N, C-alpha and C positions, 0 to 999 in steps of 0.2 A: 504494500500500500504506500501511497505517496505521503509525504509529510503534511500536505494540505488536508488530505482526508483524515488523518489522525488528529490534526488540530481541530477540525470541524467536529469530529466525534467527541473529543474531549470537552469542547465548549458546549455541545449539546447535552452531554452527561452532566456538566456543571449546572446548566440551566434547569435540567430535570430535577437534580438534587435540591436546588433552591426552591423550585415549585413545591416539591415534597415538604420541605421545611416550612414554607408558608402555609401549606394545607394543614399540617400537623398543628402549627401554632394557632390557626383559626379554629380548629376543632377543640383544642384544649381551652382556648379562651371562651368558646361557647359553652363548654361543659362547666368551667369554673364560675363564670358570671351569669350564665343562663339568660333568660329573657328579662326584659325590663318590667318591673312591677309598678303600676301606677296606683296611687292612693286616691280614693274618692273623698271629696270634701263632704262633710256632714251638714245637713240643714240645721237651723237653730233648734228645731223641735226634736232632733235626733240625738241630742247631747247625752241624755241618760242611757239611751240604747247603745250608743257607741262606747260609753264608759263601761256599761255592763258586759259588752261583748269582748272586752279586752282579754279576759281570762278564759273565754270559752272558744270552742271550735265552731266552725260554720254549721256543721250538722246539728249540734246542740242548740244553736241559735234558731235554726229553721224549725226544729221540733218545738221549742218554746213558743215561737210565734204561731205555729199551727194550732197548738193547744189553746193559746190565748184567743185565737179567732173562733175556735169551736166553743169555748166558754162564752164568748160574746154572742154567738148565734143561739145558744141555749136560753137566752133571756137574761143572762147575768149582766151586770154593769160593765160597760166597756172600759171604764176607768180602772176597775179592779183587775181586769184581764191584762190591760196595758201595763199596770203597775207590776204585776207578777212577771210579765215578759221582760220589762225593763230591769227588774231586780235580778233576773237570771235564775228564777226559782225552778225552772224546768217544767216538765209536763205536770207532775203532781202538784207543784206549787201554784201553777196557773189555774188548775181546776179548783184547788182548795181556796185560793184567793177569790175566785169567782163565786164560790158558795158561801163566802164570809168566814172561812176558817183561816186562821193565821198560818203563814208559811212555816213548815217544819224545818 
């Protein structure tokens, strides 16, 4: 092979190796930093709910809200159900608060 062919092959291999390095760097960066998480701003009326949500998971929050809606649909006061949901009492607390029983 001529010297020109060897030089071109060496440069091609060097470019391929650099492309590989950049690809690996991009994958590692994506794995380490992940996707960007945007936070939602809370309305003025949502302050208690946002504060109560801080220590709970999303699933527990949905369950408490669902129980609060059920209690409100049963004829209980919406304020008691909302208070139980905002306090993070969970399913039993929302029902108990709607029936006038203190949260356990």
